[in-house]
C-alpha positions in Angstrom: 169.1 -62.9 287.1 168.2 -65.2 289.6 170.4 -67.8 287.6 172.8 -64.9 287.7 172.8 -64.9 291.1 173.3 -68.6 291.8 175.8 -69.3 289.2 178.1 -66.7 291.1 176.9 -68.5 294.8 178.5 -71.5 293.3 181.8 -69.8 292.1 182.3 -68.1 295.0 181.5 -71.7 297.8 183.3 -73.6 295.1 186.7 -71.6 295.2 186.1 -72.1 298.9 186.5 -75.6 299.2 188.8 -75.8 296.6 191.1 -73.8 299.0 190.3 -76.1 301.7 191.6 -79.3 299.5 194.5 -77.2 298.7 195.7 -76.2 302.1 195.4 -79.5 303.6 197.1 -80.6 300.6 200.1 -78.6 301.9 199.9 -79.7 305.3 199.8 -83.1 303.7 203.7 -82.8 302.3 205.3 -81.0 305.0 204.0 -83.1 306.9 205.5 -86.2 304.9 209.0 -84.0 304.7 209.3 -83.4 308.6 209.3 -87.3 308.4 211.1 -88.1 305.9 213.6 -85.9 307.3 213.4 -87.0 310.7 214.1 -90.3 309.6 217.1 -89.5 307.5 218.2 -87.7 311.5 217.5 -91.1 313.3 219.8 -93.6 310.4 222.6 -90.8 310.4 222.6 -90.5 314.4 222.3 -94.3 314.6 224.9 -94.6 312.5 227.6 -92.9 314.1 225.9 -93.7 317.5 227.8 -97.8 315.8 230.9 -96.3 314.5 231.1 -94.8 317.7 230.7 -97.5 319.8 233.8 -99.8 318.2 236.5 -97.0 318.2 235.5 -96.3 322.0 235.5 -100.0 322.2 238.9 -100.9 319.7 240.9 -97.8 321.7 244.7 -99.0 322.6 243.5 -102.2 321.1 246.9 -104.2 319.2 249.4 -100.6 319.7 252.6 -101.0 321.0 252.7 -101.2 325.1 256.2 -99.0 324.2 254.0 -95.9 323.3 253.2 -93.1 326.3 250.3 -92.1 324.9 247.7 -93.8 323.6 244.3 -91.0 324.5 245.3 -88.2 324.1 242.7 -84.5 324.9 243.8 -81.3 323.7 241.6 -77.7 324.0 240.2 -77.0 321.5 237.6 -80.0 321.4 239.7 -82.6 320.0 239.6 -86.4 320.7 242.8 -88.2 319.7 243.8 -92.2 320.2 244.9 -95.1 318.3 243.3 -98.0 317.8 244.4 -101.2 315.1 241.3 -101.0 312.2 242.8 -104.3 311.0 243.4 -106.7 313.9 245.3 -109.3 311.0 247.1 -105.5 310.4 251.0 -104.9 312.6 250.1 -101.7 311.6 247.5 -99.5 314.0 245.7 -96.5 313.0 245.2 -92.6 315.1 241.6 -91.7 315.2 240.4 -88.3 316.3 236.7 -86.6 317.2 237.1 -83.0 316.8 233.9 -81.4 318.4 233.0 -77.8 317.4 229.9 -74.9 317.4 229.7 -74.7 313.6 226.1 -72.0 314.6 222.7 -72.1 316.5 219.8 -72.5 316.3 216.3 -71.2 317.7 213.9 -73.3 319.1 210.5 -72.7 320.1 208.8 -74.9 323.1 205.3 -75.8 323.3 204.6 -72.5 325.0 205.8 -70.2 322.7 210.0 -69.3 323.8 212.4 -69.1 321.5 216.1 -70.4 323.0 218.7 -70.3 321.1 221.2 -72.8 321.2 224.6 -74.3 319.9 225.0 -76.5 316.8 228.2 -78.5 316.6 229.6 -80.6 314.4 231.4 -84.2 315.0 234.4 -84.7 312.4 235.5 -88.0 312.5 239.3 -88.8 311.1 241.6 -91.9 310.8 245.6 -90.6 310.3 244.5 -87.1 309.1 241.6 -88.3 306.7 238.3 -87.6 307.4 236.1 -90.8 306.9 
């Protein structure tokens, strides 16, 4: 009888240890996924910032002075301008950025309160083709 209780006790303790180890493994996996998503988002943000910076630096470069509007804005959230993509080429491109709200996201703050924030999308087009 004593042996049976010892084996039962060992099984219960062993199961508890396995569950703790499984929990630690799952937390580690979640941390790895979060870090990967953060790294990818940071790389995409940096890439977008580089393209936007290049576009804004070259607004109107190589565009004939005869054009009245080099930069336009509209009420729908579209910013359009003309620039040369290739300075060796004589043609210029029409580049536009459209900013629109696509969704909302709930963010939980450190104090436990939840706020709803808008989620926006920026679409860049060159001569009408998304890029």
